[in-house]
C-alpha positions as CSV (number, residue, x, y, z in Angstrom):
1,M,0.3,-38.4,-3.7
2,K,-1.4,-37.0,-0.6
3,T,1.1,-35.3,1.7
4,A,0.6,-33.9,5.2
5,I,2.9,-31.3,6.8
6,I,2.5,-31.7,10.6
7,N,3.8,-29.8,13.6
8,A,3.8,-26.5,11.7
9,N,3.2,-23.0,12.9
10,I,1.0,-22.2,10.0
11,V,0.9,-18.5,9.2
12,T,-2.3,-17.3,7.6
13,T,-3.4,-13.8,6.9
14,E,-5.6,-13.9,10.1
15,K,-3.5,-15.7,12.6
16,V,-0.7,-18.2,13.3
17,I,-2.0,-21.8,13.9
18,P,0.3,-23.6,16.3
19,N,0.8,-27.4,15.9
20,G,-0.9,-27.0,12.5
21,V,-1.5,-29.6,9.8
22,C,-1.7,-28.9,6.1
23,V,-2.7,-31.6,3.7
24,F,-2.3,-31.4,0.0
25,D,-2.6,-33.6,-3.0
26,N,-1.6,-33.1,-6.6
27,G,-0.3,-29.6,-5.7
28,I,-3.6,-28.4,-4.2
29,I,-4.3,-27.8,-0.5
30,E,-7.1,-30.0,0.8
31,Y,-7.1,-29.3,4.5
32,V,-5.7,-26.7,7.0
33,G,-6.2,-27.3,10.7
34,T,-4.9,-29.3,13.6
35,Q,-6.3,-32.8,12.9
36,M,-3.8,-35.6,12.0
37,P,-4.6,-37.4,8.7
38,N,-4.7,-41.1,8.4
39,D,-3.8,-41.7,4.8
40,A,-0.9,-39.3,3.9
41,V,2.9,-39.2,3.6
42,V,4.0,-37.1,6.6
43,I,6.5,-34.3,6.7
44,D,7.4,-33.0,10.1
45,A,7.8,-29.2,10.1
46,K,9.4,-29.4,13.6
47,N,7.5,-26.4,14.9
48,Q,8.8,-24.1,12.2
49,Y,6.7,-21.5,10.4
50,L,4.9,-22.7,7.3
51,I,3.9,-19.8,5.2
52,P,2.7,-19.2,1.6
53,G,5.5,-19.0,-0.9
54,F,6.8,-15.4,-1.1
55,I,5.8,-13.4,-4.2
56,D,8.2,-10.7,-5.3
57,L,6.6,-8.2,-7.8
58,H,9.8,-6.2,-8.3
59,C,13.2,-7.7,-8.7
60,H,16.0,-6.8,-11.1
61,G,18.5,-9.6,-10.3
62,G,20.9,-11.1,-7.8
63,D,24.1,-13.1,-7.3
64,G,26.0,-10.9,-9.7
65,S,23.4,-11.0,-12.6
66,E,20.5,-8.9,-13.7
67,F,17.6,-9.7,-16.0
68,I,18.6,-6.8,-18.2
69,D,21.8,-8.6,-19.0
70,G,19.8,-10.4,-21.6
71,T,21.1,-14.0,-21.3
72,K,19.5,-17.2,-20.2
73,D,22.3,-17.9,-17.7
74,A,21.8,-14.5,-16.1
75,V,18.1,-15.2,-15.6
76,I,18.8,-18.6,-14.1
77,K,21.5,-17.3,-11.8
78,A,19.4,-14.4,-10.5
79,C,16.3,-16.6,-10.0
80,S,18.3,-19.2,-8.1
81,I,19.6,-16.9,-5.4
82,H,16.1,-15.5,-4.7
83,A,14.6,-19.0,-4.7
84,K,17.3,-20.0,-2.1
85,H,16.0,-17.2,0.1
86,G,12.3,-18.0,0.0
87,T,10.9,-16.4,-3.2
88,K,8.6,-18.8,-4.9
89,V,6.9,-16.5,-7.5
90,L,8.9,-13.8,-9.2
91,Y,8.3,-11.0,-11.6
92,P,11.7,-10.2,-13.3
93,T,12.0,-6.5,-13.7
94,I,13.7,-4.7,-16.6
95,S,14.6,-1.1,-15.9
96,A,14.5,1.8,-18.5
97,T,16.6,0.9,-21.5
98,D,16.5,1.0,-25.3
99,Y,14.1,-1.1,-27.4
100,D,16.7,-3.7,-28.5
101,T,17.8,-4.4,-25.0
102,M,14.2,-4.8,-23.9
103,V,13.7,-7.4,-26.6
104,R,16.9,-9.2,-25.8
105,S,16.0,-9.3,-22.1
106,L,12.5,-10.5,-22.7
107,E,13.7,-13.2,-25.0
108,A,16.2,-14.4,-22.4
109,I,13.5,-14.6,-19.7
110,E,11.2,-16.4,-22.1
111,K,13.9,-19.0,-22.8
112,A,14.8,-19.5,-19.2
113,K,11.4,-19.5,-17.4
114,D,11.0,-23.2,-17.6
115,S,14.5,-23.8,-16.4
116,V,14.4,-21.9,-13.1
117,N,13.6,-23.2,-9.6
118,L,10.7,-20.8,-9.0
119,I,7.7,-19.6,-10.9
120,I,8.1,-16.7,-13.3
121,A,4.6,-15.4,-13.4
122,G,5.4,-12.6,-15.9
123,V,7.7,-9.7,-16.5
124,H,7.6,-6.2,-15.0
125,L,8.8,-3.4,-17.2
126,E,9.9,-0.4,-15.1
127,G,10.1,2.3,-17.8
128,P,11.2,3.7,-20.0
129,Y,8.2,6.1,-19.9
130,L,9.2,7.8,-16.7
131,S,9.7,11.4,-15.5
132,P,13.2,12.8,-16.3
133,D,12.9,14.7,-13.0
134,M,12.5,11.5,-11.0
135,C,14.9,9.1,-12.8
136,G,16.8,8.2,-9.6
137,A,19.2,5.4,-10.5
138,Q,17.5,4.9,-13.9
139,N,19.4,6.1,-16.9
140,G,18.1,9.6,-17.6
141,N,19.4,9.6,-21.1
142,I,17.2,6.7,-22.0
143,I,13.9,7.9,-20.4
144,R,11.4,9.0,-23.0
145,K,7.7,9.7,-23.7
146,P,5.3,6.8,-24.4
147,N,5.8,5.6,-27.9
148,A,2.9,3.6,-29.4
149,K,4.9,2.0,-32.1
150,E,7.4,0.8,-29.5
151,Y,5.1,-0.5,-26.8
152,E,2.7,-2.1,-29.3
153,S,5.6,-3.9,-31.0
154,L,6.8,-5.3,-27.6
155,Y,3.3,-6.5,-26.8
156,E,3.0,-8.1,-30.2
157,K,6.3,-10.1,-29.5
158,F,5.8,-10.8,-25.8
159,G,2.2,-10.1,-24.9
160,T,1.7,-13.2,-22.8
161,L,4.9,-12.5,-20.9
162,I,4.5,-8.8,-20.0
163,K,2.2,-8.6,-17.0
164,R,3.1,-5.3,-15.4
165,W,4.4,-1.9,-16.7
166,S,5.5,1.0,-14.5
167,Y,5.3,4.5,-15.9
168,A,4.8,8.1,-15.0
169,P,1.2,9.1,-15.5
170,E,2.0,12.8,-16.2
171,E,4.0,11.7,-19.2
172,D,1.1,9.8,-20.7
173,V,-0.6,13.1,-21.6
174,D,-3.5,11.7,-23.6
175,G,-3.9,8.5,-21.6
176,A,-3.3,6.3,-24.6
177,F,-0.6,4.2,-22.9
178,L,-2.8,3.5,-19.9
179,K,-5.7,2.5,-22.2
180,F,-3.3,0.2,-24.0
181,L,-2.2,-1.5,-20.8
182,T,-5.7,-2.0,-19.4
183,R,-7.0,-3.2,-22.7
184,N,-4.4,-5.9,-22.8
185,N,-4.6,-6.9,-19.1
186,I,-1.2,-5.5,-18.2
187,T,-1.2,-4.2,-14.7
188,P,-0.3,-0.4,-14.7
189,S,1.8,1.1,-12.0
190,T,2.9,4.7,-11.2
191,A,6.7,4.9,-10.9
192,H,9.5,7.5,-11.1
193,S,6.8,10.1,-11.3
194,N,6.5,13.8,-10.7
195,A,2.7,13.5,-10.9
196,K,0.3,15.8,-9.0
197,Y,-3.1,14.8,-7.7
198,E,-4.9,15.6,-11.0
199,H,-2.6,13.2,-12.8
200,M,-3.0,10.5,-10.2
201,L,-6.8,10.8,-10.2
202,K,-7.1,10.6,-13.9
203,A,-4.8,7.5,-14.0
204,Y,-6.8,6.0,-11.1
205,E,-10.1,6.5,-12.9
206,G,-8.5,4.9,-15.9
207,G,-7.5,1.7,-14.0
208,N,-4.0,2.5,-12.5
209,K,-4.3,1.5,-8.9
210,L,-0.7,0.6,-8.0
211,V,2.4,2.6,-7.0
212,T,5.9,1.4,-7.5
213,H,8.3,1.8,-4.5
214,L,6.4,4.4,-2.5
215,Y,8.7,7.3,-1.3
216,S,11.4,6.3,-3.8
217,C,11.2,8.7,-6.8
218,T,7.6,9.6,-6.0
219,S,6.5,13.2,-5.8
220,T,5.2,14.9,-2.7
221,I,3.4,18.2,-1.9
222,V,4.5,21.3,-3.9
223,R,3.3,24.9,-4.0
224,E,2.0,26.5,-7.2
225,G,1.2,30.2,-6.7
226,G,1.1,29.6,-3.0
227,F,-1.5,26.8,-3.3
228,R,-0.5,23.3,-2.2
229,K,-0.7,20.4,-4.7
230,L,-0.7,16.8,-3.6
231,G,2.0,14.5,-5.1
232,V,2.1,10.8,-5.7
233,I,2.7,10.0,-2.0
234,E,-0.3,11.9,-0.7
235,S,-2.5,10.8,-3.5
236,T,-1.7,7.2,-2.6
237,F,-2.8,7.8,0.9
238,L,-6.0,9.6,-0.2
239,L,-7.2,7.1,-2.8
240,D,-8.3,4.1,-0.7
241,D,-8.2,1.6,-3.5
242,V,-4.6,2.3,-4.5
243,C,-2.0,-0.3,-3.5
244,A,1.6,0.5,-3.1
245,E,5.0,-1.2,-3.0
246,M,7.3,-0.8,0.0
247,I,11.0,-1.7,-0.4
248,G,11.4,-3.7,2.8
249,D,15.1,-3.9,3.1
250,G,15.3,-1.8,6.3
251,R,17.3,0.9,4.4
252,H,15.0,2.6,1.8
253,L,12.2,3.1,4.4
254,P,13.2,3.6,8.1
255,S,11.1,1.6,10.6
256,E,9.0,4.6,11.7
257,L,8.1,5.3,8.0
258,L,7.3,1.6,7.4
259,R,4.9,1.7,10.4
260,M,3.3,5.0,9.3
261,I,2.6,3.7,5.7
262,F,1.3,0.4,7.2
263,K,-1.0,2.4,9.6
264,I,-2.5,4.4,6.8
265,K,-2.9,1.7,4.1
266,G,-3.0,-1.6,5.9
267,A,-1.6,-5.0,4.9
268,D,-4.2,-5.6,2.2
269,K,-3.1,-2.5,0.2
270,L,0.7,-2.9,0.5
271,C,3.1,-5.2,-1.3
272,L,6.6,-5.7,0.1
273,V,9.2,-6.0,-2.6
274,T,13.0,-6.5,-2.8
275,D,13.7,-4.1,-5.8
276,A,16.9,-6.2,-5.7
277,I,19.7,-5.4,-8.1
278,R,22.6,-7.7,-9.2
279,Y,24.3,-7.8,-5.8
280,A,21.4,-9.2,-3.9
281,G,22.6,-12.3,-2.0
282,C,26.2,-11.2,-2.4
283,S,28.6,-9.6,0.1
284,E,26.9,-6.6,1.6
285,S,29.9,-4.2,1.2
286,G,32.8,-3.4,-1.0
287,Q,31.2,-4.1,-4.3
288,V,31.4,-1.4,-6.9
289,Y,29.5,-1.3,-10.2
290,D,31.0,0.8,-12.9
291,G,28.1,0.6,-15.4
292,E,26.0,3.3,-17.0
293,I,24.9,4.5,-13.5
294,P,27.9,3.8,-11.2
295,Y,27.1,2.7,-7.7
296,L,28.6,1.1,-4.6
297,I,27.5,-1.4,-2.0
298,E,27.7,0.1,1.5
299,D,25.7,-0.1,4.8
300,G,23.6,-3.0,3.4
301,V,22.3,-1.0,0.4
302,A,23.3,0.2,-3.1
303,K,24.2,3.9,-3.2
304,L,24.9,6.1,-6.2
305,A,28.7,6.7,-6.5
306,D,28.4,10.2,-4.9
307,R,26.3,8.7,-2.0
308,S,23.6,11.3,-2.7
309,A,20.8,8.6,-3.0
310,F,20.2,4.9,-3.1
311,A,20.6,3.0,-6.3
312,G,18.7,-0.1,-5.4
313,S,18.3,-2.8,-2.9
314,I,20.5,-5.9,-2.3
315,A,17.7,-7.6,-0.2
316,T,16.1,-11.0,-0.6
317,T,12.6,-11.7,0.6
318,E,14.1,-13.5,3.6
319,R,15.8,-10.3,4.7
320,I,12.6,-8.4,4.2
321,V,10.7,-10.6,6.7
322,K,13.3,-9.9,9.3
323,S,13.6,-6.2,8.6
324,V,9.9,-5.5,8.6
325,T,9.1,-7.6,11.7
326,E,12.0,-5.8,13.5
327,A,10.3,-2.6,12.6
328,G,7.3,-3.7,14.8
329,I,4.9,-5.2,12.2
330,L,3.3,-8.5,13.1
331,L,4.6,-11.6,11.1
332,K,1.1,-12.4,9.8
333,D,0.9,-8.9,8.3
334,V,4.4,-9.1,6.9
335,V,3.4,-12.4,5.3
336,T,0.2,-10.9,3.9
337,M,2.2,-8.1,2.2
338,L,4.6,-10.7,0.7
339,T,2.0,-13.2,-0.4
340,K,-1.7,-12.4,-0.5
341,T,-1.7,-8.8,-1.5
342,P,0.8,-9.3,-4.4
343,A,-1.3,-12.2,-5.6
344,T,-4.5,-10.1,-5.4
345,V,-2.8,-7.1,-7.2
346,M,-1.6,-9.4,-10.1
347,G,-4.8,-11.5,-10.3
348,L,-2.9,-14.7,-9.3
349,D,-5.8,-17.0,-8.4
350,G,-4.8,-19.8,-6.0
351,Y,-1.7,-18.1,-4.8
352,G,-0.8,-16.2,-1.7
353,S,-2.6,-18.1,1.1
354,I,-2.6,-21.4,2.9
355,K,-6.2,-22.5,2.6
356,K,-8.3,-25.2,0.9
357,G,-8.2,-25.1,-2.9
358,Y,-5.0,-23.0,-3.1
359,N,-1.7,-24.1,-4.6
360,A,0.6,-26.0,-2.2
361,I,3.5,-23.6,-2.6
362,F,5.2,-22.9,0.7
363,T,8.2,-21.2,2.3
364,V,9.4,-22.5,5.6
365,L,11.1,-20.3,8.2
366,D,12.8,-21.3,11.5
367,K,12.1,-19.4,14.8
368,D,14.7,-16.8,13.8
369,L,12.9,-16.2,10.4
370,N,15.7,-17.9,8.4
371,V,14.5,-19.8,5.3
372,V,14.7,-23.5,5.7
373,N,14.9,-25.4,2.4
374,V,12.6,-28.3,2.9
375,E,11.7,-30.7,0.1
376,I,7.9,-30.4,-0.2
């Protein structure tokens, strides 16, 4: 059935089209412009923003549940809260844990992926092959060196589901893990890493061109014998083709740092992510989690119990749009970092833009950038 969305402020990566019209049929966009169609069912957007559906590359959970809980109900519950707040494509993220828990979590996601109200495009494994010096809120007792028997077994069981794997390049001494990832079309990403430039360059040349949550558990300049060595942060800026995540919750990165990163890398090399944990979409204060790594919810963010560092975000993509635009970045660029760039990084053809031939998957925002749940 041909459908036309009219009276929309259509946000593309180049501009905002006022009084825009978007026509689609069988889930595929056929026209974007300002001409009214003659033969379509009409939906009036009432001058609200029509944007590509948000793509979240890094999300651990929400509404009290996490994907690592390893149950179908937990997956459905976490996906539902993020769908409510504008996410249309999600990569459930499993943090560093033991092999059996990874298997149980992946099994639960596989069982639930056809029962959720968004698209699960694949799973993101964040660890366990990370730097013990940069574990942050990850469980330092579970972090370990890349183990071929382990990761090959996981791929054998869930190869079509695992789409991205974050690891510390300096822990992959012989580069065997990176070769495994690229050989099997799993997107590699640097995370929780104490790498120096030589590690980053080697990984870059081997196909690792993504950095997980820049400035969070990512190394910076150090001195060795008086000589300065670049860390993950500086290497990300120096290597033009490297893309990076930014946690856009308005807490992990202050507005001036968001603007600086954006100024250096640009929207086409940055992905905004929630990195949301189980309390995303819940009350923003007063929650206390007494798990392996205790934390509390305070000031709109999760903090380690001793308040020495953050333990994760409680943001949704809706909150990200508001926080990053409030930081002074244009809406069209914020949308690019939540749609087009993530789609490009993950090779999602037909996603991330409102243009002819692309999938008709949209998020609608009102003038105050609140998600409006419109049946499209």
